[in-house]
Residue frames as a rotation matrix with the C-alpha (Angstrom) as fourth column:
UNK 1
0.684 0.574 -0.450 -13.97
0.342 -0.797 -0.498 -12.61
-0.644 0.187 -0.742 49.97
UNK 2
-0.413 -0.813 0.411 -12.46
0.777 -0.078 0.625 -11.78
-0.476 0.577 0.663 46.68
UNK 3
0.047 0.550 0.834 -14.97
0.848 -0.463 0.259 -9.21
0.529 0.695 -0.488 45.56
UNK 4
-0.900 -0.356 0.251 -14.85
0.189 -0.838 -0.512 -5.56
0.393 -0.413 0.822 46.20
UNK 5
0.007 0.944 0.331 -18.60
-0.415 -0.298 0.860 -5.50
0.910 -0.144 0.390 46.73
UNK 6
0.492 0.270 -0.827 -18.10
0.515 0.676 0.527 -7.99
0.702 -0.686 0.194 49.68
UNK 7
-0.486 -0.819 -0.306 -15.37
0.842 -0.344 -0.415 -5.86
0.235 -0.459 0.857 51.24
UNK 8
-0.760 0.224 0.610 -17.69
-0.124 -0.972 0.202 -2.86
0.638 0.078 0.766 50.98
UNK 9
0.340 0.928 -0.154 -20.50
-0.113 0.203 0.973 -4.49
0.934 -0.313 0.174 52.58
UNK 10
0.327 -0.254 -0.910 -18.39
0.873 0.449 0.189 -5.64
0.361 -0.857 0.369 55.51
UNK 11
-0.803 -0.589 0.084 -16.83
0.524 -0.766 -0.372 -2.01
0.283 -0.255 0.924 55.80
UNK 12
-0.450 0.622 0.641 -20.24
-0.423 -0.781 0.460 -0.33
0.787 -0.064 0.614 55.84
UNK 13
0.498 0.635 -0.590 -21.44
0.238 0.555 0.797 -2.93
0.834 -0.538 0.125 58.33
UNK 14
-0.153 -0.668 -0.728 -18.47
0.968 0.046 -0.246 -2.07
0.197 -0.742 0.640 60.65
UNK 15
-0.892 -0.140 0.431 -19.15
0.100 -0.988 -0.116 1.61
0.442 -0.060 0.895 60.18
UNK 16
-0.004 0.960 0.280 -22.85
-0.343 -0.265 0.901 1.22
0.939 -0.092 0.331 61.13
UNK 17
0.447 0.024 -0.894 -21.87
0.653 0.674 0.345 -0.91
0.611 -0.738 0.286 64.01
UNK 18
-0.670 -0.685 -0.285 -19.47
0.725 -0.523 -0.449 1.87
0.159 -0.507 0.847 65.25
UNK 19
-0.690 0.425 0.586 -22.33
-0.321 -0.905 0.278 4.43
0.648 0.004 0.761 64.83
UNK 20
0.431 0.845 -0.315 -24.55
0.000 0.350 0.937 2.26
0.902 -0.404 0.151 67.01
UNK 21
-0.058 -0.554 -0.831 -21.85
0.926 0.280 -0.251 2.06
0.372 -0.784 0.497 69.55
UNK 22
-0.900 -0.324 0.290 -21.76
0.275 -0.941 -0.198 5.87
0.336 -0.098 0.937 69.67
UNK 23
-0.174 0.962 0.212 -25.60
-0.370 -0.264 0.891 6.06
0.913 0.076 0.402 69.81
UNK 24
0.462 0.378 -0.802 -25.66
0.463 0.668 0.582 3.59
0.756 -0.641 0.134 72.65
UNK 25
-0.425 -0.755 -0.499 -22.80
0.861 -0.168 -0.480 5.41
0.278 -0.634 0.722 74.57
UNK 26
-0.889 0.141 0.436 -24.41
-0.144 -0.989 0.025 8.80
0.434 -0.040 0.900 74.27
UNK 27
0.138 0.989 0.046 -27.78
-0.310 -0.001 0.951 7.50
0.941 -0.146 0.307 75.33
UNK 28
0.409 -0.074 -0.910 -26.26
0.749 0.597 0.288 5.64
0.522 -0.799 0.299 78.52
UNK 29
-0.578 -0.702 -0.416 -24.35
0.813 -0.454 -0.363 8.76
0.066 -0.548 0.834 79.45
UNK 30
0.183 0.796 -0.577 -27.35
0.773 -0.479 -0.416 11.04
-0.607 -0.370 -0.703 79.03
UNK 31
-0.680 -0.496 -0.540 -25.77
0.015 -0.746 0.666 13.05
-0.733 0.445 0.515 76.20
UNK 32
0.480 0.826 -0.294 -28.14
-0.221 -0.211 -0.952 14.46
-0.849 0.523 0.082 73.60
UNK 33
-0.696 -0.687 0.209 -27.42
0.036 0.257 0.966 12.88
-0.717 0.680 -0.154 70.13
UNK 34
-0.736 0.437 -0.517 -29.16
-0.669 -0.355 0.653 12.88
0.101 0.826 0.554 66.76
UNK 35
0.215 0.786 -0.580 -30.93
-0.530 0.593 0.606 9.59
0.820 0.178 0.544 67.33
UNK 36
-0.234 -0.247 0.940 -31.48
-0.964 0.184 -0.191 7.34
-0.125 -0.951 -0.282 70.30
UNK 37
-0.945 -0.095 -0.312 -31.58
-0.161 0.968 0.193 3.52
0.284 0.233 -0.930 70.67
UNK 38
-0.084 0.992 -0.093 -34.94
-0.398 0.052 0.916 1.90
0.914 0.114 0.390 70.84
UNK 39
0.976 0.189 0.112 -34.01
-0.172 0.341 0.924 -0.23
0.136 -0.921 0.366 73.89
UNK 40
0.385 -0.905 0.181 -30.68
-0.904 -0.409 -0.121 0.23
0.184 -0.117 -0.976 75.44
UNK 41
0.066 -0.289 0.955 -30.47
-0.571 0.774 0.273 -3.24
-0.819 -0.563 -0.114 76.90
UNK 42
0.703 0.268 0.659 -31.38
0.333 0.694 -0.638 -4.92
-0.629 0.668 0.399 73.53
UNK 43
0.890 -0.427 -0.159 -29.06
-0.407 -0.590 -0.697 -2.48
0.204 0.685 -0.699 71.73
UNK 44
0.105 -0.873 0.475 -26.11
-0.946 0.059 0.318 -3.73
-0.306 -0.483 -0.820 73.82
UNK 45
0.122 0.041 0.992 -27.01
0.048 0.998 -0.047 -7.47
-0.991 0.054 0.119 73.08
UNK 46
0.922 0.235 0.309 -27.42
0.284 0.134 -0.949 -6.57
-0.264 0.963 0.056 69.45
UNK 47
0.627 -0.761 -0.169 -23.98
-0.779 -0.603 -0.174 -4.91
0.031 0.241 -0.970 69.34
UNK 48
-0.193 -0.701 0.687 -22.34
-0.662 0.610 0.436 -8.13
-0.724 -0.371 -0.581 70.48
UNK 49
0.416 0.452 0.789 -24.34
0.390 0.695 -0.604 -10.30
-0.821 0.559 0.113 68.13
UNK 50
0.973 0.071 -0.220 -23.48
-0.147 -0.548 -0.824 -7.89
-0.179 0.834 -0.522 65.33
UNK 51
0.257 -0.962 -0.096 -19.76
-0.937 -0.272 0.220 -7.94
-0.238 0.034 -0.971 66.01
UNK 52
-0.320 -0.426 0.846 -19.51
-0.290 0.894 0.341 -11.73
-0.902 -0.136 -0.410 66.02
UNK 53
0.532 0.642 0.552 -21.75
0.421 0.365 -0.831 -12.03
-0.734 0.674 -0.076 62.92
UNK 54
0.889 -0.204 -0.409 -19.68
-0.429 -0.682 -0.592 -9.45
-0.158 0.702 -0.694 61.02
UNK 55
-0.107 -0.956 0.273 -16.48
-0.823 0.239 0.515 -11.24
-0.558 -0.169 -0.813 61.73
UNK 56
-0.364 0.066 0.929 -18.01
0.198 0.980 0.009 -14.46
-0.910 0.187 -0.370 60.25
UNK 57
0.812 0.534 -0.233 -19.16
-0.093 -0.276 -0.957 -12.60
-0.576 0.799 -0.175 57.14
UNK 58
0.168 -0.833 -0.527 -15.52
-0.959 -0.261 0.108 -12.60
-0.227 0.487 -0.843 56.11
UNK 59
-0.709 -0.431 0.559 -15.61
-0.354 0.902 0.246 -16.44
-0.610 -0.024 -0.792 56.29
UNK 60
-0.613 0.553 -0.563 -18.70
-0.736 -0.142 0.662 -16.43
0.287 0.821 0.494 54.11
UNK 61
-0.919 0.379 -0.112 -20.91
0.389 0.817 -0.426 -18.54
-0.070 -0.434 -0.898 56.53
UNK 62
-0.499 0.816 0.291 -24.51
0.042 -0.313 0.949 -18.39
0.866 0.485 0.122 55.59
UNK 63
0.129 0.629 -0.767 -25.77
0.816 0.373 0.443 -19.23
0.564 -0.682 -0.465 59.15
UNK 64
-0.399 -0.353 -0.846 -24.04
0.776 -0.622 -0.106 -16.22
-0.489 -0.699 0.522 60.77
UNK 65
-0.994 0.073 0.076 -25.26
-0.015 -0.813 0.581 -13.88
0.104 0.577 0.810 58.04
UNK 66
-0.201 0.973 -0.115 -28.81
0.313 0.174 0.934 -15.15
0.928 0.152 -0.340 58.51
UNK 67
0.052 0.040 -0.998 -28.47
0.999 -0.017 0.051 -14.57
-0.015 -0.999 -0.041 62.38
UNK 68
-0.822 -0.474 -0.315 -27.15
0.468 -0.878 0.101 -11.08
-0.325 -0.065 0.944 61.59
UNK 69
-0.777 0.588 0.227 -30.17
-0.097 -0.467 0.879 -10.28
0.623 0.660 0.420 59.37
UNK 70
0.038 0.871 -0.490 -32.81
0.569 0.384 0.727 -11.82
0.822 -0.306 -0.481 61.64
UNK 71
-0.203 -0.168 -0.965 -31.41
0.956 -0.248 -0.158 -9.98
-0.213 -0.954 0.211 64.74
UNK 72
-0.943 -0.130 -0.307 -31.49
0.089 -0.986 0.142 -6.62
-0.321 0.106 0.941 63.00
UNK 73
-0.584 0.812 -0.011 -34.97
0.058 0.056 0.997 -7.40
0.810 0.581 -0.080 61.51
UNK 74
0.176 0.710 -0.682 -36.48
0.824 0.273 0.496 -8.04
0.538 -0.650 -0.537 64.96
UNK 75
-0.375 -0.370 -0.850 -34.83
0.828 -0.545 -0.128 -5.06
-0.416 -0.752 0.511 66.41
UNK 76
-0.897 -0.102 -0.429 -35.50
-0.041 -0.949 0.311 -2.51
-0.439 0.297 0.848 63.82
UNK 77
-0.808 0.563 0.175 -38.63
0.396 0.298 0.869 -3.97
0.437 0.771 -0.463 62.12
UNK 78
0.073 0.888 -0.453 -41.22
0.997 -0.057 0.049 -2.95
0.017 -0.455 -0.890 64.71
UNK 79
-0.116 -0.145 -0.983 -39.76
0.400 -0.912 0.087 0.45
-0.909 -0.383 0.164 64.96
UNK 80
-0.982 -0.172 -0.075 -39.88
-0.016 -0.322 0.947 0.87
-0.187 0.931 0.313 61.24
UNK 81
-0.436 0.895 0.094 -43.58
0.759 0.310 0.573 -0.15
0.484 0.322 -0.814 61.22
UNK 82
0.237 0.620 -0.748 -44.48
0.911 -0.410 -0.051 2.33
-0.338 -0.669 -0.662 63.86
UNK 83
-0.342 -0.357 -0.869 -42.64
0.130 -0.934 0.332 5.23
-0.931 0.001 0.366 62.37
UNK 84
-0.968 0.060 0.245 -43.75
0.247 0.025 0.969 4.38
0.052 0.998 -0.039 58.86
UNK 85
-0.115 0.993 -0.031 -47.45
0.945 0.119 0.304 4.39
0.305 0.006 -0.952 59.99
UNK 86
0.220 0.187 -0.957 -46.86
0.620 -0.785 -0.011 7.78
-0.753 -0.591 -0.289 61.78
UNK 87
-0.745 -0.492 -0.451 -45.22
-0.044 -0.637 0.769 9.20
-0.666 0.593 0.453 58.64
UNK 88
-0.778 0.479 0.406 -48.21
0.520 0.130 0.844 8.09
0.352 0.868 -0.351 56.53
UNK 89
0.165 0.894 -0.417 -50.61
0.985 -0.173 0.019 9.69
-0.055 -0.414 -0.909 59.04
UNK 90
0.239 -0.101 0.966 -48.77
0.424 -0.884 -0.197 12.98
0.873 0.457 -0.168 58.75
UNK 91
0.989 0.025 0.148 -47.78
-0.125 -0.415 0.901 13.39
0.084 -0.909 -0.407 62.39
UNK 92
0.527 -0.849 -0.038 -44.11
0.850 0.526 0.023 12.87
0.001 -0.045 0.999 61.66
UNK 93
0.860 -0.357 -0.366 -41.28
-0.297 -0.931 0.211 15.36
-0.416 -0.073 -0.907 62.34
UNK 94
0.482 -0.787 -0.384 -37.70
-0.720 -0.107 -0.685 15.62
0.498 0.607 -0.619 61.12
UNK 95
-0.394 -0.637 0.663 -36.42
-0.900 0.415 -0.137 13.52
-0.188 -0.650 -0.736 64.03
UNK 96
0.311 0.630 0.711 -38.91
-0.357 0.771 -0.527 10.73
-0.881 -0.090 0.465 63.11
UNK 97
0.968 0.083 -0.238 -37.86
-0.252 0.289 -0.924 10.59
-0.008 0.954 0.300 59.52
UNK 98
0.054 -0.998 0.035 -34.21
-0.909 -0.064 -0.411 10.49
0.413 -0.009 -0.911 60.58
UNK 99
-0.287 -0.082 0.954 -34.97
-0.740 0.651 -0.167 7.65
-0.608 -0.755 -0.248 62.80
UNK 100
0.685 0.615 0.390 -36.80
-0.186 0.666 -0.723 5.79
-0.704 0.423 0.571 60.09
UNK 101
0.706 -0.558 -0.437 -33.78
-0.626 -0.200 -0.754 6.44
0.333 0.806 -0.490 57.82
UNK 102
-0.320 -0.819 0.476 -31.41
-0.947 0.255 -0.198 4.89
0.041 -0.514 -0.857 60.37
UNK 103
0.021 0.341 0.940 -33.68
-0.473 0.831 -0.292 1.93
-0.881 -0.438 0.179 60.94
UNK 104
0.937 0.317 -0.145 -33.88
-0.247 0.313 -0.917 1.29
-0.245 0.896 0.371 57.09
UNK 105
0.218 -0.942 -0.257 -30.14
-0.797 -0.020 -0.604 1.30
0.564 0.336 -0.754 56.95
UNK 106
-0.419 -0.375 0.827 -30.06
-0.829 0.529 -0.180 -1.11
-0.370 -0.761 -0.533 59.85
UNK 107
0.406 0.557 0.725 -32.15
-0.164 0.825 -0.541 -3.53
-0.899 0.101 0.426 57.89
UNK 108
0.920 0.051 -0.388 -30.55
-0.384 -0.080 -0.920 -2.89
-0.078 0.995 -0.054 54.50
UNK 109
0.035 -0.997 -0.075 -27.05
-0.987 -0.022 -0.159 -3.65
0.157 0.079 -0.984 55.32
UNK 110
-0.446 -0.259 0.857 -27.72
-0.492 0.871 0.007 -7.16
-0.748 -0.418 -0.516 56.68
UNK 111
0.634 0.759 0.149 -30.12
-0.161 0.318 -0.934 -7.79
-0.756 0.569 0.324 53.85
UNK 112
0.760 -0.336 -0.556 -27.48
-0.624 -0.135 -0.770 -7.04
0.184 0.932 -0.313 51.29
UNK 113
-0.276 -0.883 0.379 -24.92
-0.950 0.311 0.031 -9.05
-0.145 -0.352 -0.925 53.18
UNK 114
-0.042 0.384 0.922 -27.26
-0.214 0.898 -0.383 -12.05
-0.976 -0.214 0.044 53.16
UNK 115
0.896 0.426 -0.127 -27.82
-0.197 0.124 -0.973 -11.69
-0.398 0.896 0.195 49.46
UNK 116
0.337 -0.908 -0.250 -24.06
-0.934 -0.289 -0.211 -11.29
0.119 0.305 -0.945 48.95
UNK 117
-0.517 -0.518 0.682 -23.30
-0.671 0.740 0.053 -14.62
-0.531 -0.430 -0.730 50.71
UNK 118
0.218 0.743 0.633 -26.27
-0.086 0.660 -0.746 -16.36
-0.972 0.109 0.208 49.03
UNK 119
0.964 0.207 -0.165 -25.27
-0.150 -0.086 -0.985 -15.35
-0.218 0.975 -0.052 45.58
UNK 120
0.168 -0.984 -0.053 -21.59
-0.920 -0.176 0.350 -16.01
-0.354 -0.010 -0.935 46.02
UNK 121
0.759 0.257 -0.598 -20.77
-0.579 0.687 -0.440 -18.73
0.298 0.680 0.670 43.59
UNK 122
0.013 -0.893 -0.449 -17.34
-0.202 0.438 -0.876 -19.59
0.979 0.102 -0.175 44.90
UNK 123
0.149 0.041 0.988 -18.38
-0.954 -0.258 0.154 -19.86
0.261 -0.965 0.001 48.62
UNK 124
0.094 -0.121 0.988 -18.73
-0.631 0.760 0.153 -23.60
-0.770 -0.638 -0.005 48.92
UNK 125
0.953 0.298 0.059 -18.74
-0.130 0.576 -0.807 -25.07
-0.275 0.761 0.588 45.33
UNK 126
0.597 -0.783 0.174 -15.24
0.572 0.263 -0.777 -24.26
0.563 0.563 0.605 44.44
UNK 127
0.978 -0.124 -0.167 -13.06
0.044 -0.660 0.750 -23.19
-0.203 -0.741 -0.640 47.23
UNK 128
0.240 -0.936 0.257 -9.89
0.918 0.305 0.253 -22.98
-0.315 0.176 0.933 45.21
UNK 129
0.279 -0.336 -0.900 -7.69
-0.080 -0.942 0.326 -20.13
-0.957 -0.019 -0.289 44.21
UNK 130
0.968 0.105 0.229 -7.37
0.221 0.080 -0.972 -19.31
-0.120 0.991 0.054 40.53
UNK 131
0.654 -0.754 -0.061 -3.97
-0.756 -0.653 -0.040 -17.82
-0.009 0.072 -0.997 41.10
UNK 132
-0.338 -0.850 0.404 -2.37
-0.821 0.476 0.315 -21.17
-0.460 -0.225 -0.859 41.93
UNK 133
0.359 0.554 0.751 -4.76
-0.171 0.830 -0.531 -23.79
-0.918 0.062 0.393 40.19
UNK 134
0.834 -0.108 -0.542 -3.18
-0.546 -0.007 -0.838 -23.37
0.087 0.994 -0.064 36.79
UNK 135
-0.201 -0.977 -0.069 -0.08
-0.867 0.210 -0.452 -25.02
0.456 -0.031 -0.890 38.37
UNK 136
-0.677 -0.077 0.732 -1.32
-0.618 0.600 -0.509 -27.48
-0.400 -0.797 -0.453 40.86
UNK 137
0.239 0.844 0.481 -4.43
-0.205 0.528 -0.824 -28.79
-0.949 0.098 0.299 39.04
UNK 138
0.561 -0.030 -0.828 -2.70
-0.828 -0.039 -0.559 -29.00
-0.016 0.999 -0.047 35.65
UNK 139
0.826 -0.256 0.503 -1.39
0.135 0.955 0.264 -32.45
-0.548 -0.150 0.823 34.67
UNK 140
0.785 -0.561 0.262 0.93
0.161 -0.223 -0.961 -30.92
0.598 0.797 -0.084 32.20
UNK 141
0.231 -0.766 0.601 3.10
-0.661 -0.576 -0.480 -29.58
0.714 -0.286 -0.639 35.07
UNK 142
0.921 0.070 0.384 3.11
-0.336 0.643 0.688 -32.80
-0.199 -0.763 0.615 37.18
UNK 143
-0.090 -0.994 0.069 6.66
-0.948 0.107 0.301 -34.11
-0.306 -0.038 -0.951 37.92
UNK 144
0.847 0.290 -0.445 7.29
-0.454 0.830 -0.323 -37.21
0.275 0.476 0.835 36.03
UNK 145
0.302 -0.759 0.576 9.52
-0.548 0.356 0.757 -39.87
-0.780 -0.545 -0.308 37.44
UNK 146
0.641 -0.240 -0.729 11.88
-0.646 0.345 -0.681 -41.46
0.415 0.908 0.066 34.94
UNK 147
0.705 -0.401 -0.584 14.57
0.348 0.914 -0.208 -44.17
0.618 -0.057 0.784 35.21
UNK 148
-0.244 -0.911 0.333 16.95
0.308 -0.398 -0.864 -41.59
0.920 -0.108 0.377 36.65
UNK 149
0.377 0.558 0.739 14.81
-0.504 -0.547 0.669 -40.68
0.777 -0.625 0.075 39.56
UNK 150
-0.714 -0.700 0.023 16.19
-0.355 0.334 -0.873 -41.30
0.604 -0.631 -0.486 42.93
UNK 151
0.379 0.915 -0.138 14.11
-0.455 0.314 0.833 -43.89
0.806 -0.253 0.535 44.60
UNK 152
-0.343 -0.572 -0.745 16.49
0.437 0.605 -0.666 -44.88
0.831 -0.554 0.043 47.39
UNK 153
0.850 0.495 0.180 15.61
-0.001 -0.340 0.940 -44.61
0.527 -0.799 -0.289 50.99
UNK 154
-0.161 -0.983 0.088 18.76
-0.043 -0.082 -0.996 -43.52
0.986 -0.165 -0.029 52.69
UNK 155
0.843 0.327 -0.428 19.25
0.385 0.190 0.903 -44.55
0.377 -0.926 0.035 56.27
UNK 156
0.238 -0.770 0.592 21.45
-0.604 -0.595 -0.530 -42.84
0.760 -0.231 -0.607 58.68
UNK 157
-0.141 -0.454 0.880 23.49
-0.989 0.110 -0.102 -44.68
-0.050 -0.884 -0.465 61.24
UNK 158
0.441 0.298 -0.847 23.73
-0.505 0.862 0.041 -48.23
0.742 0.409 0.531 59.95
């Protein structure tokens, strides 16, 4: 992860994960909060899956980023459809719009992370570091052995 955009995506993913922890905690304790989880059991499972997948976003693995996106799509997708159809009917309130906004963020962050990993050119094709390649990959700087080079194999304890 050499790009600022990759770091920002991971940072926002951790922030949203922390927000979902607060939402789950307040719902399980019976405290009123701005939003509530769709299903508290699935929310807890999603929190664990999300934490593992976000940790692997730093490693730039496509499979975990895809799992991260699919898990959030399955969890938030149906709720978005229900809230969006209610908003189109005109029966929505401010709480429903806020819930729709949170659900859209819950899908947008994994989608952006997936595109970031897919479009990363240096992920698998060239896993080298430009800071050191000028020295180690350059034939000009290779050490050349001449006639004065020490080629002896010294033994200790003859």
